[in-house]
MARVEXFI-863936 format. One record per residue (C-alpha): residue in three letters; x, y, z. Coordinates in steps of 0.05 Angstrom, whole numbers, plus 5000, padded with zeros to 4 digits. Layout:
+------+------+------+------+
: resn :   xx :   yy :   zz :
+------+------+------+------+
:  ALA :    X :    Y :    Z :
...
+------+------+------+------+
END
This chain:
+------+------+------+------+
: resn :   xx :   yy :   zz :
+------+------+------+------+
:  MET : 7024 : 9258 : 4030 :
:  SER : 6993 : 9292 : 4091 :
:  GLU : 6928 : 9280 : 4073 :
:  ILE : 6934 : 9200 : 4058 :
:  SER : 6981 : 9199 : 4127 :
:  PHE : 6921 : 9234 : 4162 :
:  GLU : 6866 : 9189 : 4134 :
:  THR : 6905 : 9121 : 4141 :
:  GLY : 6934 : 9138 : 4213 :
:  ARG : 7000 : 9114 : 4180 :
:  GLN : 7070 : 9151 : 4171 :
:  VAL : 7077 : 9156 : 4094 :
:  GLY : 7147 : 9177 : 4064 :
:  VAL : 7179 : 9176 : 3995 :
:  LEU : 7255 : 9177 : 3971 :
:  ILE : 7271 : 9227 : 3918 :
:  ASN : 7331 : 9230 : 3870 :
:  ARG : 7368 : 9289 : 3853 :
:  LYS : 7325 : 9301 : 3791 :
:  GLY : 7260 : 9306 : 3830 :
:  GLN : 7236 : 9232 : 3817 :
:  VAL : 7204 : 9191 : 3866 :
:  GLU : 7239 : 9129 : 3877 :
:  TYR : 7209 : 9097 : 3934 :
:  VAL : 7144 : 9100 : 3973 :
:  MET : 7144 : 9079 : 4043 :
:  VAL : 7088 : 9063 : 4083 :
:  GLY : 7093 : 9056 : 4161 :
:  ASN : 7045 : 9055 : 4227 :
:  ALA : 7034 : 9118 : 4266 :
:  LYS : 7095 : 9120 : 4297 :
:  THR : 7153 : 9091 : 4254 :
:  ILE : 7168 : 9074 : 4186 :
:  GLU : 7217 : 9031 : 4151 :
:  MET : 7268 : 9043 : 4100 :
:  PRO : 7285 : 8993 : 4045 :
:  ASP : 7343 : 8950 : 4057 :
:  PHE : 7401 : 8990 : 4001 :
:  GLY : 7464 : 8955 : 4026 :
:  ARG : 7498 : 9014 : 4053 :
:  ALA : 7564 : 8986 : 4031 :
:  ARG : 7558 : 9006 : 3960 :
:  VAL : 7563 : 9078 : 3969 :
:  SER : 7634 : 9115 : 3969 :
:  GLU : 7650 : 9140 : 4037 :
:  ASP : 7658 : 9215 : 4000 :
:  ARG : 7590 : 9213 : 3969 :
:  PHE : 7523 : 9210 : 3987 :
:  ARG : 7465 : 9166 : 3961 :
:  GLY : 7430 : 9210 : 3920 :
:  LEU : 7366 : 9204 : 3955 :
:  ARG : 7327 : 9245 : 4004 :
:  CYS : 7274 : 9222 : 4044 :
:  VAL : 7212 : 9260 : 4060 :
:  HIS : 7164 : 9225 : 4113 :
:  THR : 7108 : 9252 : 4152 :
:  HIS : 7099 : 9253 : 4232 :
:  LEU : 7032 : 9243 : 4263 :
:  LEU : 7043 : 9257 : 4335 :
:  GLY : 7077 : 9326 : 4333 :
:  GLU : 7149 : 9305 : 4339 :
:  LYS : 7202 : 9332 : 4301 :
:  LEU : 7263 : 9292 : 4272 :
:  THR : 7274 : 9230 : 4320 :
:  GLN : 7334 : 9189 : 4337 :
:  ASP : 7313 : 9135 : 4284 :
:  ASP : 7312 : 9184 : 4233 :
:  LEU : 7385 : 9216 : 4243 :
:  THR : 7409 : 9144 : 4250 :
:  ASP : 7372 : 9127 : 4180 :
:  LEU : 7401 : 9188 : 4150 :
:  ALA : 7472 : 9168 : 4171 :
:  LEU : 7474 : 9097 : 4167 :
:  LEU : 7444 : 9099 : 4095 :
:  ARG : 7478 : 9158 : 4074 :
:  LEU : 7421 : 9197 : 4046 :
:  ASP : 7425 : 9270 : 4024 :
:  LEU : 7371 : 9290 : 4068 :
:  MET : 7327 : 9272 : 4118 :
:  ALA : 7255 : 9318 : 4123 :
:  ILE : 7194 : 9304 : 4166 :
:  VAL : 7129 : 9339 : 4152 :
:  GLN : 7087 : 9344 : 4221 :
:  VAL : 7016 : 9330 : 4205 :
:  ASP : 6961 : 9369 : 4237 :
:  ASP : 6922 : 9327 : 4282 :
:  LYS : 6858 : 9366 : 4264 :
:  THR : 6857 : 9383 : 4187 :
:  GLY : 6907 : 9339 : 4164 :
:  LEU : 6949 : 9395 : 4127 :
:  PRO : 7028 : 9391 : 4132 :
:  ASN : 7050 : 9438 : 4189 :
:  LEU : 7128 : 9450 : 4199 :
:  VAL : 7180 : 9417 : 4160 :
:  TYR : 7244 : 9397 : 4198 :
:  SER : 7307 : 9372 : 4165 :
:  ALA : 7378 : 9346 : 4172 :
:  HIS : 7443 : 9329 : 4128 :
:  LEU : 7501 : 9302 : 4146 :
:  LEU : 7568 : 9339 : 4159 :
:  PRO : 7638 : 9321 : 4134 :
:  THR : 7682 : 9295 : 4191 :
:  THR : 7718 : 9366 : 4205 :
:  ALA : 7655 : 9399 : 4208 :
:  GLU : 7619 : 9366 : 4254 :
:  LYS : 7581 : 9407 : 4309 :
:  LEU : 7579 : 9397 : 4380 :
:  ASP : 7524 : 9380 : 4419 :
:  THR : 7514 : 9405 : 4495 :
:  ASP : 7559 : 9356 : 4524 :
:  GLY : 7617 : 9374 : 4478 :
:  GLU : 7609 : 9311 : 4433 :
:  GLY : 7614 : 9315 : 4359 :
:  LEU : 7551 : 9307 : 4318 :
:  PRO : 7544 : 9282 : 4245 :
:  TYR : 7493 : 9320 : 4224 :
:  GLU : 7463 : 9396 : 4219 :
:  PHE : 7394 : 9419 : 4225 :
:  LEU : 7366 : 9462 : 4175 :
:  GLU : 7314 : 9519 : 4198 :
:  PRO : 7241 : 9495 : 4205 :
:  ASN : 7189 : 9521 : 4164 :
:  VAL : 7125 : 9509 : 4126 :
:  PRO : 7129 : 9474 : 4061 :
:  SER : 7116 : 9539 : 4017 :
:  GLN : 7171 : 9579 : 4050 :
:  LEU : 7227 : 9531 : 4040 :
:  GLU : 7280 : 9568 : 4001 :
:  THR : 7349 : 9523 : 4013 :
:  ASN : 7384 : 9511 : 3953 :
:  PHE : 7389 : 9434 : 3961 :
:  ILE : 7432 : 9416 : 3903 :
:  GLY : 7479 : 9470 : 3911 :
:  LEU : 7483 : 9446 : 3982 :
:  ILE : 7494 : 9368 : 3977 :
:  ASN : 7554 : 9385 : 3920 :
:  SER : 7590 : 9432 : 3967 :
:  LEU : 7579 : 9383 : 4024 :
:  GLU : 7610 : 9323 : 3977 :
:  ASN : 7674 : 9365 : 3950 :
:  GLU : 7689 : 9383 : 4030 :
:  MET : 7682 : 9302 : 4048 :
:  ALA : 7723 : 9283 : 3987 :
:  ARG : 7775 : 9337 : 4001 :
:  SER : 7781 : 9313 : 4079 :
:  ARG : 7783 : 9239 : 4053 :
:  GLN : 7836 : 9249 : 4006 :
:  THR : 7873 : 9293 : 4067 :
:  ALA : 7864 : 9233 : 4112 :
:  ARG : 7889 : 9183 : 4060 :
:  SER : 7952 : 9219 : 4050 :
:  ARG : 7964 : 9220 : 4124 :
:  HIS : 7958 : 9151 : 4143 :
:  THR : 7980 : 9112 : 4074 :
:  ASN : 7957 : 9038 : 4087 :
:  ARG : 7943 : 9038 : 4158 :
:  ASP : 7884 : 9013 : 4186 :
:  ARG : 7836 : 9066 : 4215 :
:  VAL : 7805 : 9033 : 4281 :
:  ILE : 7752 : 9047 : 4334 :
:  LEU : 7765 : 9024 : 4407 :
:  VAL : 7708 : 8999 : 4446 :
:  ASN : 7710 : 8977 : 4524 :
:  VAL : 7634 : 8948 : 4547 :
:  THR : 7640 : 8942 : 4625 :
:  THR : 7592 : 8923 : 4683 :
:  GLY : 7642 : 8950 : 4735 :
:  TYR : 7672 : 9020 : 4747 :
:  LEU : 7683 : 9074 : 4694 :
:  SER : 7750 : 9087 : 4718 :
:  GLU : 7778 : 9020 : 4712 :
:  ALA : 7746 : 9018 : 4638 :
:  GLU : 7780 : 9079 : 4620 :
:  GLU : 7843 : 9047 : 4643 :
:  SER : 7837 : 8992 : 4606 :
:  LEU : 7824 : 9028 : 4539 :
:  ALA : 7873 : 9075 : 4545 :
:  GLU : 7922 : 9004 : 4547 :
:  LEU : 7883 : 8981 : 4489 :
:  GLU : 7904 : 9045 : 4455 :
:  GLU : 7977 : 9026 : 4470 :
:  LEU : 7968 : 8965 : 4447 :
:  ALA : 7936 : 8988 : 4383 :
:  LEU : 7989 : 9047 : 4372 :
:  SER : 8041 : 8991 : 4376 :
:  ALA : 8002 : 8954 : 4323 :
:  ASP : 8019 : 9018 : 4274 :
:  VAL : 7943 : 9032 : 4266 :
:  VAL : 7904 : 9097 : 4270 :
:  VAL : 7865 : 9103 : 4330 :
:  LEU : 7802 : 9143 : 4310 :
:  ASP : 7752 : 9136 : 4370 :
:  LYS : 7746 : 9106 : 4436 :
:  ILE : 7676 : 9083 : 4460 :
:  ILE : 7657 : 9063 : 4531 :
:  GLN : 7589 : 9036 : 4554 :
:  ARG : 7574 : 9009 : 4621 :
:  ARG : 7515 : 8961 : 4627 :
:  PRO : 7482 : 8921 : 4681 :
:  LYS : 7504 : 8858 : 4637 :
:  ILE : 7541 : 8839 : 4570 :
:  ASP : 7491 : 8833 : 4515 :
:  PRO : 7508 : 8756 : 4500 :
:  LYS : 7503 : 8768 : 4428 :
:  THR : 7525 : 8839 : 4406 :
:  VAL : 7560 : 8860 : 4473 :
:  LEU : 7539 : 8928 : 4463 :
:  GLY : 7467 : 8954 : 4468 :
:  LYS : 7428 : 8961 : 4416 :
:  GLY : 7428 : 9041 : 4423 :
:  LYS : 7501 : 9045 : 4429 :
:  LEU : 7509 : 8989 : 4371 :
:  GLU : 7473 : 9042 : 4327 :
:  GLU : 7523 : 9099 : 4352 :
:  LEU : 7580 : 9052 : 4337 :
:  LEU : 7557 : 9044 : 4268 :
:  VAL : 7545 : 9120 : 4255 :
:  ARG : 7611 : 9134 : 4277 :
:  SER : 7647 : 9085 : 4244 :
:  MET : 7614 : 9107 : 4181 :
:  ARG : 7630 : 9186 : 4195 :
:  LEU : 7701 : 9168 : 4216 :
:  GLY : 7718 : 9114 : 4156 :
:  ALA : 7742 : 9062 : 4200 :
:  ASP : 7763 : 9001 : 4171 :
:  LEU : 7760 : 8954 : 4242 :
:  ILE : 7732 : 8953 : 4305 :
:  VAL : 7776 : 8932 : 4369 :
:  PHE : 7740 : 8904 : 4432 :
:  ASP : 7769 : 8910 : 4497 :
:  ALA : 7756 : 8837 : 4517 :
:  GLU : 7757 : 8764 : 4491 :
:  LEU : 7696 : 8753 : 4441 :
:  SER : 7658 : 8689 : 4433 :
:  PRO : 7665 : 8668 : 4357 :
:  ALA : 7587 : 8681 : 4355 :
:  GLN : 7598 : 8748 : 4380 :
:  VAL : 7644 : 8764 : 4328 :
:  ARG : 7604 : 8732 : 4270 :
:  SER : 7542 : 8786 : 4297 :
:  LEU : 7585 : 8847 : 4305 :
:  SER : 7617 : 8836 : 4240 :
:  GLU : 7546 : 8819 : 4208 :
:  ALA : 7522 : 8889 : 4240 :
:  THR : 7577 : 8931 : 4227 :
:  GLU : 7605 : 8906 : 4158 :
:  LEU : 7671 : 8917 : 4185 :
:  LYS : 7729 : 8877 : 4209 :
:  VAL : 7716 : 8858 : 4284 :
:  ILE : 7775 : 8829 : 4331 :
:  ASP : 7787 : 8830 : 4401 :
:  ARG : 7845 : 8844 : 4450 :
:  PRO : 7873 : 8777 : 4448 :
:  GLN : 7877 : 8778 : 4371 :
:  LEU : 7908 : 8848 : 4372 :
:  ILE : 7960 : 8822 : 4424 :
:  LEU : 7974 : 8762 : 4376 :
:  ASP : 7980 : 8810 : 4314 :
:  ILE : 8030 : 8851 : 4345 :
:  PHE : 8069 : 8788 : 4363 :
:  ALA : 8064 : 8772 : 4288 :
:  GLN : 8088 : 8837 : 4267 :
:  ARG : 8154 : 8836 : 4323 :
:  ALA : 8172 : 8759 : 4309 :
:  GLN : 8240 : 8761 : 4274 :
:  SER : 8265 : 8688 : 4287 :
:  SER : 8248 : 8627 : 4263 :
:  GLU : 8227 : 8606 : 4327 :
:  GLY : 8189 : 8667 : 4351 :
:  LYS : 8149 : 8658 : 4282 :
:  MET : 8131 : 8589 : 4298 :
:  GLN : 8113 : 8604 : 4368 :
:  VAL : 8063 : 8657 : 4345 :
:  GLU : 8034 : 8613 : 4288 :
:  LEU : 8021 : 8560 : 4339 :
:  ALA : 7987 : 8609 : 4386 :
:  GLN : 7945 : 8642 : 4326 :
:  LEU : 7919 : 8577 : 4301 :
:  LYS : 7903 : 8554 : 4373 :
:  TYR : 7862 : 8621 : 4381 :
:  LEU : 7826 : 8610 : 4311 :
:  LEU : 7811 : 8538 : 4313 :
:  PRO : 7744 : 8546 : 4347 :
:  ARG : 7726 : 8611 : 4306 :
:  LEU : 7741 : 8567 : 4243 :
:  VAL : 7664 : 8560 : 4210 :
:  GLN : 7642 : 8556 : 4142 :
:  GLY : 7614 : 8608 : 4100 :
:  GLN : 7633 : 8688 : 4095 :
:  ASN : 7624 : 8704 : 4162 :
:  SER : 7681 : 8654 : 4190 :
:  ALA : 7735 : 8684 : 4232 :
:  PHE : 7785 : 8678 : 4176 :
:  SER : 7742 : 8705 : 4123 :
:  ARG : 7749 : 8774 : 4160 :
:  LEU : 7823 : 8771 : 4156 :
:  ALA : 7846 : 8791 : 4087 :
:  GLY : 7904 : 8818 : 4115 :
:  GLY : 7921 : 8877 : 4158 :
:  ILE : 7909 : 8876 : 4236 :
:  GLY : 7883 : 8816 : 4258 :
:  GLY : 7911 : 8777 : 4190 :
:  ARG : 7984 : 8772 : 4195 :
:  GLY : 8008 : 8701 : 4202 :
:  PRO : 7974 : 8638 : 4184 :
:  GLY : 7905 : 8676 : 4180 :
:  GLU : 7916 : 8701 : 4108 :
:  THR : 7945 : 8641 : 4078 :
:  LYS : 7890 : 8586 : 4104 :
:  LEU : 7828 : 8625 : 4094 :
:  GLU : 7800 : 8555 : 4062 :
:  THR : 7835 : 8509 : 4119 :
:  ASP : 7792 : 8463 : 4150 :
:  ARG : 7796 : 8446 : 4220 :
:  ARG : 7827 : 8374 : 4211 :
:  ARG : 7886 : 8402 : 4176 :
:  VAL : 7890 : 8468 : 4227 :
:  ARG : 7893 : 8407 : 4282 :
:  ASP : 7948 : 8375 : 4240 :
:  LYS : 7988 : 8440 : 4236 :
:  ILE : 7982 : 8454 : 4310 :
:  THR : 8001 : 8385 : 4329 :
:  HIS : 8069 : 8393 : 4281 :
:  LEU : 8077 : 8458 : 4313 :
:  GLU : 8079 : 8433 : 4383 :
:  LYS : 8127 : 8382 : 4365 :
:  GLN : 8177 : 8431 : 4342 :
:  VAL : 8166 : 8474 : 4403 :
:  ASN : 8177 : 8416 : 4445 :
:  GLY : 8240 : 8406 : 4409 :
:  LEU : 8259 : 8476 : 4428 :
:  SER : 8244 : 8463 : 4492 :
:  ARG : 8296 : 8404 : 4503 :
:  GLN : 8349 : 8444 : 4463 :
:  ARG : 8340 : 8502 : 4517 :
:  GLN : 8346 : 8451 : 4575 :
:  GLU : 8413 : 8424 : 4551 :
:  ARG : 8438 : 8499 : 4541 :
:  ARG : 8413 : 8512 : 4613 :
:  LYS : 8448 : 8443 : 4643 :
:  ASN : 8515 : 8472 : 4611 :
:  ARG : 8499 : 8540 : 4642 :
:  VAL : 8495 : 8509 : 4711 :
:  GLN : 8551 : 8470 : 4702 :
:  LYS : 8597 : 8532 : 4696 :
:  ASN : 8562 : 8556 : 4765 :
:  LEU : 8540 : 8621 : 4727 :
:  PRO : 8480 : 8648 : 4766 :
:  ILE : 8424 : 8668 : 4730 :
:  ILE : 8385 : 8732 : 4729 :
:  SER : 8321 : 8740 : 4691 :
:  LEU : 8289 : 8808 : 4679 :
:  VAL : 8215 : 8805 : 4683 :
:  GLY : 8164 : 8859 : 4677 :
:  TYR : 8106 : 8892 : 4640 :
:  THR : 8115 : 8902 : 4569 :
:  ASN : 8152 : 8967 : 4549 :
:  ALA : 8175 : 8975 : 4617 :
:  GLY : 8244 : 8984 : 4595 :
:  LYS : 8281 : 8914 : 4607 :
:  SER : 8314 : 8912 : 4542 :
:  THR : 8340 : 8984 : 4551 :
:  LEU : 8367 : 8964 : 4619 :
:  LEU : 8404 : 8904 : 4593 :
:  ASN : 8434 : 8946 : 4542 :
:  SER : 8451 : 8994 : 4594 :
:  LEU : 8487 : 8940 : 4642 :
:  THR : 8521 : 8903 : 4594 :
:  GLN : 8544 : 8954 : 4539 :
:  SER : 8503 : 8912 : 4489 :
:  ASP : 8459 : 8934 : 4431 :
:  VAL : 8397 : 8889 : 4435 :
:  TYR : 8335 : 8917 : 4400 :
:  ALA : 8294 : 8967 : 4447 :
:  GLU : 8241 : 9006 : 4425 :
:  LYS : 8185 : 9044 : 4459 :
:  LYS : 8131 : 8997 : 4441 :
:  MET : 8101 : 8939 : 4468 :
:  PHE : 8123 : 8869 : 4457 :
:  ALA : 8190 : 8900 : 4423 :
:  THR : 8227 : 8836 : 4454 :
:  LEU : 8194 : 8768 : 4430 :
:  ASP : 8267 : 8731 : 4428 :
:  PRO : 8305 : 8720 : 4494 :
:  THR : 8370 : 8750 : 4497 :
:  SER : 8424 : 8728 : 4549 :
:  ARG : 8492 : 8763 : 4566 :
:  ARG : 8544 : 8765 : 4614 :
:  LEU : 8558 : 8819 : 4667 :
:  ARG : 8608 : 8822 : 4720 :
:  LEU : 8589 : 8845 : 4793 :
:  PRO : 8636 : 8882 : 4843 :
:  ILE : 8641 : 8824 : 4879 :
:  GLU : 8676 : 8794 : 4832 :
:  GLN : 8622 : 8744 : 4801 :
:  GLU : 8603 : 8735 : 4735 :
:  VAL : 8526 : 8727 : 4723 :
:  ILE : 8480 : 8716 : 4663 :
:  ILE : 8423 : 8763 : 4651 :
:  ASN : 8363 : 8740 : 4605 :
:  ASP : 8316 : 8792 : 4580 :
:  THR : 8251 : 8762 : 4564 :
:  VAL : 8184 : 8770 : 4527 :
:  GLY : 8143 : 8832 : 4567 :
:  PHE : 8079 : 8805 : 4605 :
:  ILE : 8013 : 8839 : 4597 :
:  ARG : 7939 : 8829 : 4631 :
:  ASP : 7899 : 8783 : 4605 :
:  LEU : 7957 : 8746 : 4564 :
:  PRO : 7919 : 8703 : 4517 :
:  GLU : 7929 : 8635 : 4549 :
:  ALA : 7951 : 8609 : 4474 :
:  LEU : 8005 : 8652 : 4472 :
:  VAL : 8031 : 8635 : 4537 :
:  ALA : 8025 : 8557 : 4521 :
:  ALA : 8064 : 8572 : 4457 :
:  PHE : 8118 : 8607 : 4485 :
:  ARG : 8124 : 8565 : 4540 :
:  ALA : 8192 : 8540 : 4517 :
:  THR : 8215 : 8616 : 4514 :
:  LEU : 8189 : 8625 : 4592 :
:  GLU : 8222 : 8564 : 4619 :
:  GLU : 8288 : 8606 : 4615 :
:  ILE : 8260 : 8639 : 4675 :
:  SER : 8247 : 8579 : 4721 :
:  ASP : 8331 : 8564 : 4727 :
:  SER : 8341 : 8641 : 4745 :
:  ASN : 8373 : 8653 : 4815 :
:  LEU : 8340 : 8720 : 4814 :
:  LEU : 8286 : 8754 : 4783 :
:  VAL : 8293 : 8829 : 4764 :
:  HIS : 8227 : 8856 : 4766 :
:  VAL : 8225 : 8925 : 4717 :
:  VAL : 8170 : 8969 : 4731 :
:  ASP : 8156 : 9034 : 4694 :
:  ALA : 8144 : 9080 : 4755 :
:  SER : 8120 : 9131 : 4705 :
:  ASN : 8058 : 9094 : 4689 :
:  PRO : 7999 : 9117 : 4723 :
:  ARG : 7978 : 9037 : 4721 :
:  ALA : 8045 : 9015 : 4751 :
:  ASP : 8005 : 8981 : 4813 :
:  GLN : 7955 : 8947 : 4762 :
:  GLN : 8021 : 8923 : 4727 :
:  ILE : 8060 : 8898 : 4780 :
:  GLU : 7999 : 8855 : 4800 :
:  SER : 7988 : 8826 : 4729 :
:  VAL : 8064 : 8804 : 4728 :
:  ASP : 8058 : 8770 : 4796 :
:  LYS : 8001 : 8736 : 4772 :
:  ILE : 8026 : 8711 : 4709 :
:  LEU : 8092 : 8689 : 4751 :
:  THR : 8049 : 8652 : 4805 :
:  ASP : 8011 : 8615 : 4744 :
:  LEU : 8077 : 8593 : 4717 :
:  LYS : 8102 : 8575 : 4789 :
:  LEU : 8156 : 8625 : 4785 :
:  ASN : 8137 : 8666 : 4847 :
:  GLU : 8185 : 8620 : 4895 :
:  ILE : 8244 : 8650 : 4862 :
:  PRO : 8284 : 8712 : 4902 :
:  GLN : 8253 : 8775 : 4867 :
:  ILE : 8269 : 8849 : 4876 :
:  ILE : 8228 : 8905 : 4841 :
:  ILE : 8263 : 8963 : 4797 :
:  LEU : 8228 : 9025 : 4790 :
:  ASN : 8247 : 9042 : 4724 :
:  LYS : 8246 : 9114 : 4691 :
:  ALA : 8253 : 9143 : 4753 :
:  ASP : 8270 : 9206 : 4734 :
:  LEU : 8204 : 9222 : 4701 :
:  LEU : 8171 : 9223 : 4773 :
:  ASP : 8179 : 9284 : 4822 :
:  GLU : 8216 : 9256 : 4887 :
:  LEU : 8152 : 9252 : 4934 :
:  SER : 8113 : 9213 : 4878 :
:  LEU : 8168 : 9167 : 4873 :
:  GLU : 8178 : 9158 : 4954 :
:  ALA : 8100 : 9147 : 4956 :
:  LEU : 8100 : 9087 : 4902 :
:  LYS : 8165 : 9062 : 4931 :
:  ARG : 8131 : 9057 : 5000 :
:  GLN : 8063 : 9030 : 4970 :
:  VAL : 8103 : 8971 : 4934 :
:  SER : 8139 : 8953 : 4997 :
:  LEU : 8078 : 8949 : 5038 :
:  ASP : 8041 : 8908 : 4988 :
:  LYS : 8099 : 8856 : 4966 :
:  GLY : 8155 : 8863 : 5012 :
:  TYR : 8206 : 8858 : 4963 :
:  GLU : 8269 : 8898 : 4960 :
:  ILE : 8263 : 8963 : 4915 :
:  VAL : 8312 : 8998 : 4881 :
:  ALA : 8297 : 9063 : 4832 :
:  ILE : 8337 : 9075 : 4767 :
:  SER : 8334 : 9102 : 4703 :
:  ALA : 8356 : 9056 : 4654 :
:  VAL : 8378 : 9109 : 4604 :
:  GLN : 8422 : 9145 : 4655 :
:  PRO : 8479 : 9095 : 4675 :
:  LYS : 8498 : 9127 : 4735 :
:  THR : 8438 : 9113 : 4767 :
:  LEU : 8448 : 9040 : 4761 :
:  LYS : 8505 : 9030 : 4812 :
:  PRO : 8453 : 9015 : 4873 :
:  LEU : 8420 : 8958 : 4830 :
:  ILE : 8484 : 8929 : 4809 :
:  GLU : 8501 : 8930 : 4891 :
:  LYS : 8429 : 8904 : 4912 :
:  VAL : 8438 : 8843 : 4863 :
:  GLY : 8503 : 8822 : 4888 :
:  GLU : 8484 : 8830 : 4954 :
:  VAL : 8417 : 8785 : 4942 :
:  LEU : 8458 : 8735 : 4903 :
:  ALA : 8508 : 8729 : 4954 :
:  ARG : 8452 : 8717 : 5009 :
:  ASP : 8418 : 8665 : 4971 :
:  LEU : 8474 : 8623 : 4945 :
:  SER : 8511 : 8625 : 5011 :
:  GLY : 8448 : 8600 : 5037 :
:  LEU : 8448 : 8538 : 4976 :
:  ALA : 8519 : 8526 : 4996 :
:  VAL : 8501 : 8514 : 5072 :
:  ASP : 8441 : 8471 : 5047 :
:  ALA : 8479 : 8425 : 5007 :
:  VAL : 8530 : 8417 : 5065 :
+------+------+------+------+
END
């Protein structure tokens, strides 16, 4: 091989099976060599391909990143390169590497896990590694770690989260942390998180070529089922990424839709989620195996209509959307009638609004001694709930618990839930519940205010409740109060919804604001 490579000025390589037989011969150029297309999906996750690659290097290089990428993506038994002497054409040192089980990954200089290990370089005549013994032991270790992972995460999707940004890394890290919360709320196993900062987003694959290869290696090493991007992807990007990774690829809006599909309990909630999913998936409906629907065979991103309408064409989807919109409009009329009845009874309406998982349902339960479903998960509440509360000023009010908001809430979801969100429009007061313990509390307040403004609900009087105040020290809480007061100018009360004794200032403040605003309305009416 060295002589032929030296005479032709090209890299020459062979793929050898475990019996020592040559199965493929490859010829490249002076710098690279191309591997056959095996279709890597046919290899079991806890086994190697049964082929080792040996090829020449003419320029004195050691193992290159392309060599290591091929080793990982093709799941080769071994990648070995033979350095060819540029004067005699004789073989010099042989450099080799093999894959490692995930649990045995080595650390590089940056502390990151490397999926491979390098063997000691040597001249061909002095290579003494028991190759078959090495491969068998590695496969046994892979099988054990895979079995342990399966038993620990039965029937749960295993995902890698990806953020590609053109802005600050700190903002990307915060956004990815929230995506991880969403993923955990969707009951998946988060295997890894990847961030790339680029001058501009690649219009086809979002990621750059090198980072995409890294993502492929990580997904194969960790046994990922799904990749979730922290942005909204175009239909073309989803198709390109799905083809490149051979995995299901979804984006942030689709993950949120999936959580809503899991949480919807009432027929009304299920109807609104289905409408939102269909509106989102309609532009992604194309013919062929790379369509958005064909990737949704179940699991995350595949609940609801996605898994029952894989072969539905655009016309039938549009018809279904029209039908559901009529039903949602009917719900809107019914809600208007119910609201009229409340107004006739002269009962002030208070709506609890805020970021998802801020503690709105827990607060409603504490105020009204109710048992509304509350859980420390995003979007635990989808169906609005109303309860009565008697204030110290001998005034009865109605309190609405509403669906939580989130940054970049999918437009299709806002449109589908407009009948539910209309409940807020007749409120006399908005109680904006904020998770004070969340390091992104400022951004969450901004996101909620933006959605309220988009829904034209920002004119309704509002007070801000800093919930979970018991999780902050006094200095941090006071600093947050000052900052919010300075930014928004709203009245602020700090509470802990799980500690009823802290709720008295809130009830007094609500009564004070209602008395002031209702008296103002009475004067205007006169």
